[in-house]
N, C-alpha and C positions, 0 to 999 in steps of 0.2 A: 504494500500500500504506500503510495507516494505522498499522499497528503490527507488531511483530515476530511472525512465525509461531511457534507453539510447537514447538520442536524435539523430535524423538522421543527424544533422549538428550542429556545434557550432553557438551560436548567435553572431551577430556582436554587440559589446557593445561600444557605443560612448557617451562621455560626451555631454550634451545638447549644450554647447557653440560652439561645432564644426559644428552644423547644423543651428545655428541662421541665418546665412547669406543665407541659402537656402529657408527659408520660414518666411515671416513676422509674421504669426500667431504662429510660434513656440516660440515667445518671451512671455512665459506664465506670466512673472512677470509684463508685461506692458499691463494694461487693455486697454489703448487707442489704442495701436497697434493691440490688439486682435479685438477690435470693428472695426477698419479700415479694417482689413483683412476680417471680416464678411461682411461689406458693399460692399467691392470690389467683393467678391464672389457672393453676391446677385445681383449686377449690371451685372456681367458676365453671369448670368443665371445658376450658378452652384448649386443653392438651389431650391428645396429640393435636397439632395444628392441622387445619383443613387445607387441602391443596387449593391453590389459586385458580379461579375460573375466570376467563376473560382475556382481553388483549394484554400483551406484554410489551415491555419497553426495551429500548436499546440505549447504550451509553458509549460515548466516544471521548477520548482524552489523550493527553500526552504525558510522557515520563521523561524527565531530564536529570542530568547530573546536578546535584544541589549546589556545587561550588562553581561550576563553569557554565551551567545552563545549556550544555550540549545535549542533544537528544540521545537517549539510551535505547539501543536495540537489544531485544531479548529479555527485557524486564517483563515480569508477570504481574498482572493487575487482577485482583480478586474482589468481587462484590458478594457479600454474604447476605442471604435472607435473614430475617430476624431470628429464626430458629436454626440457622447454620447453613442451609443448602447453598453451595457455592456456584457462582458464575464467574468465568475468568477468560482473559485474553492475553496475548503476548504482543509486545510492541514490535513494530517494523523498523527499518533502517532509519526512519525519521522520528522514532520514538512514539508513534501513534498506535493506539489500540482501539478495538471495537469489541463490545460485549453485547450479545443479543439474548432475548428470552427472559428478561428480568421482570418479576411481578412489580406492579406499580408500588411506590412507597418512597420513604426517605432512606438514603444510603450514604455511607462514607466509603469510597473505594480505597484499597490499600495495595501497595506495590512492593516488590522486592526484585533484586537482580544480583548476580554474582559479584561479590566485592562491595556490596552496598547494604546498608541497614534497611529494614522494613520501614515504610513511611506512608502517611496519608496526606491529602491536600490540606494546607493550612493558609489562613489569611495573614495579613501583615502583622497582626498581634500574636501570631502563633497559635490561634484557635482553630480547631478542626472545622472544615467546611462540609456541610450536608448538600447532597444533590437530591432534588425531588424528581422522581420519574413518574410519568403518566402513561397509561396503557395506550399502545398503538403509536407512540411518538419516540423520537430520538432526543437525547439530552447530551449536552457537552459538559464534562466535568472540568473543574479547575486543574491546572498542571500539578502533577506530583513531582516534587523535588527530592531525589534520593541522596542522602548523605553517605559518603564513603564509610565503610565499616572500619572502626578503629577500636580494637579491644581495650578495655580499661587496663591501664598499666598495673603491674603487680608490684608489691612493695619490695624495696631493696635495702640492704642485702637480704635476700629472701629467707634463708633459714633463721637468721636472727630476728628479722622483722616479724615473722609469724611464730616465733618462739617454738620451733620444732622440737619435739621430745620423742625419744625412741625407747621402746620397751625391750625386754629381754627376748632372745631368740629361743623358740621351743619347737619340738618335733610334734607334728599332728598327723592324723591318719584320716582316711575316708573309706567307706565300704565299696566304692566303685571308682576306678577299676580295682579289681581284687589286689589287695596289698598296697594300695596307693599311700604314699607318704610324702611329706614336705616339711620344710622349715618355715615357721611363721614368725613374723615380727610385727608388733603393733606400734603405730605412730599416732601422734596427735599434734595439731597446730592451732594457733589462734588467729582468726581472720574475721574482719568486719564485726568485731564485738562478740564473737562466739568461739568456743572451743570446738574444733572439728576433730572428734575422737574416733572417727570411723575409717581411718586410713590403715590398710594392711598390706604387708609384703609377704608373698609366698615364693619360696625358692625350691628348686629340686635339691634333694640331698646331695646329688652329684651333678654339677653343671656340665653341660655338654656343648662346648664351643660357644658360638654366638647365637644361641637360640633366641627366638623373638621375645619381646616384651608384650605381654597382654595387659592392656589397661582397661579394667572392668569397672563400670559404673552401675551399681545395683539399685533396685527400687525399694528395698526394704531393709530390715535389720541386718547389718553387715555380717555379723558372725553366723547368721542363719545360712549364708551362702558359702560357708567354709568347705563343705564337701565338693562344691564345684571348683573352688580355687585350688584345693589339694589335688583334684583330678587333673587339672590343667598343668599344675606344677610337676606332677608325676610324669606328664608327657614330655617334660623337658623345658617348659616355658617358665619365665619369670613373670609372676603375676603381681601387679599393683592394683589393689581393689579399694574402692571408696563407696560409701553409702550415704544417704541423706541424713541430716541432723534435724532434730525436732524444731530447733530455733528458726529454721528457714521455712517451715510449713510446706506449702505447695508452690513456693516461689521457685520456678524452674531456673530462672536466670541466676538466682543466688546460689542454688546448688551447682550450676554450671561453673560459676566463678570459684567455688570451693574445689571443684574438679580441676580447674586450670591451675590452681596453686599446687595441688597434689601432683599433676603432670609436670609442672616446672620443677618441683622438688626432685622428682624421679629423674628427669632429663638433665638436671643440674648435678646429678651424682650425689645428692644429699641423702638418699635412701640406700645408696650403694654405688660405689664409683663406677661399676660396670654397666649401669643402666643408661648412660648417656647416649651410647652409640648403637644400641640394639634396635633392629627394625621393629616397629611397634604396630599393633593392631588394637583397635578399640572394640569393646563389646558392651551392650546394654539392652534393656528390654522393658516392656510395659511402661510405667511412668518414667523410668530412667532413660528410655529411648529419646524422649524430648530433651532431657538434660544433655545427653550425648550429642544430639544434633546441634544444640547451641554451642557445645564445646568444639565440635568439628568446624563450625563456621569461623571460629577464632584460631583454631590450631590444626587446620587441615594438613599443613606441611609436616606435622609430626607423625602422621599415620600412613602406612601403606594401604590399609584397608579397614573395614569395620564390619561388625556383625550386629544385626538388630533382631531381637527375639520377641515376638508378640508385641511389636512396637506401634507407636502412633505415627501415621504418615500424613493424614489430612484431618486436622482438628475441626475444620468446618463440617466435613461429612460426618465425623464422629459426633459432633453436637447434634446434627440433624437426626442421626440414628437414636441418640439419647432422647430427644424430644418426641420421637415417634414411639418410644417405649420398647425399643429393640435391644437395649443393652442391659446387662446385669451388673450394675455398678455396686461395689461394696458400700455398705452403709456409711462408713467413715468418709467416703468420697462422693456421695450422691449429689451434693450441692456444689461441687467444684465447677462443673460446666455452667450452671445458672449464675454462679458468682462472677463469671467473666463478663456477663452482660449480653445484650442482644448483639448478634454478629453483624447486623446491618449498621449499627452505630459504634461498635467497638471491635473492629476487625483485627487490630494489631496483635493481641495475644493469640488469636486463632492462627494468624499467618506465621507468627514466630515459631509455632510448634508444628509446622506443616512442611516437611521436606519435599513433598511432591511438587511444590511450586518453585523450588530452587534446587533441583537435583544436580545441576552442573557442578556444584561445589563439593559433591560427595566423592570419596574415594571408592575404589573397588568394594563391592558390597555383597554380603551374604545375608539373605532374608530368611528367617525361620518363623513359621507360624503354624498353628494347628487350626483345623476347620471346626474344632469343638469350642473355640474361643467365643464367649458371649460378652466378655468385657471389652475387648478390642477385636472385633470380628476380622476374619481373614481377608475381607474386602480391603482393609487398610493395607495389607501386604501386597495384594494384587495391584492396587493403585500405585504404590511405590515402585514395584517392579516395572510397571508400564512406563512410569515417568523416567526411571533410570535408563531403560532401553531406548526411549525416545531421545534422551540426552546423550547417548553414546557412552554411558558409564558402564564398565563391566559389572555384571550382576549374576549371582547364583541364588538359587532358591531351594529350600527344603520345606515342603508343605507336607504335613503329616496329620494323622488322626491320633489324638490322645484324650486324656480325661477332661481337661478344661484349660482355661487361661493359665492356671497355676501349675508351674512345673513340679513334677514329683522328683525330688532329688534325695541324696543320701540313701538310706535303706529302702526308701519307697520308689526308687527310680524305675521307670517303665522301660520296655523294649524300645519305644519311640525315643525316650530320653537318652538311652545308650546310643542309638543311631545318630541322634542330634550331636552328641559329644564327638563322635568320630567324624561327622561332617565338619564341625568347627575346627577340630585339630587339623584335618586335611586342608581346609581352606586357609588356615593361618600359615601352614607350611608352604603352600603354593603361592600365596600372595606376598610372602616375605622372602621368596627365593630370588634368584638372579633376575634383574630387571631387564626387560626387552624393549622398553620405551617408557614414555610418561605414564602409561596406564599400568605398567607392571605385568604380572603374569595372570591377572584375573581374567575370567571369561565366563561364557554362558554355561549353564548346566541345567539339566531337566529338573 
């Protein structure tokens, strides 16, 4: 597309604060208000939402570099319906995009591109702009200016600044593979006002050459994953593992910054002098897949490949499935999606945790998912696989049938779990082997 289509009408552009009084759920910054709005809608029988009937609208706009104003090619722009359903388009060589089939209503489009932060259109005061769409008409959105992504600087000198503390080394075992053993060391550090005491290092009892470093970001209690870490260390890998801390709640970006510190400590040789040069693979799943995606956006160069197990790929589509009543969300997390606010007015958190809209930045990928998953259904994995293949990123998949979203590990490991383990070990070895080009050895697999 060489130039902007001529829209049938001008969009009505309104700063968000002008409509706050019209809808409680429009207060995107207030998670409590968002949850209250959701509960009221639920009580009034408005959920699940009814499909839109009638003419739909189209949106056209441009995405530019926030510093230079130059048009950005290949940026993805997403418009989410109130309850998540996404509509999206990709910019052409002149930075223009078009999106069709959007139900009438108020929206804030959001954009992302490789090397750039996610952003929405803002006015001269920095306030978000709303676009009003009417059925059967085109509207033009204000220009979206994407800022270059610049990861927050880490404190220096790092080990002293975060008060790194190391525990004693002990020998630990796991039931699978039979006779699995490893050496474990606990670490903790203080960062952004909290002690992060969920950092663990697992080593093989006998190191074998330059075996890879496995950087694992887990979604739950860190020591509950010890059988997995011991199993991978028994295979010869050095495992650096970190889990979430309660002080961060469900703040994905805060957990990702904790993981950045842990990675920097490992790569700086502060957890062991031999960890700086080992080829690294990242692994995460479920909630921590979102944490890992944020980490990869900042630290892509550190990793040859990554593994996502039962992970989040498209938060917009996940929210839509939630509001349709298709997900089995654990009680402790059932209000997390409503707390984000309506996706049409608060699209940024949804876009930040949706790698399907920015797959070009991902390294060689192994996707693992079970079709028994009702927390994060396998459709999430299918969407990520399709996005990676379209972007030319090497991808392998292991789709299997098992008991549920929750992995059976330790003494309860299933045959599918054992097969998964061997798939991951093989993928790590292949993707960290001799490099044949920028993409390495990764490739397609059934």
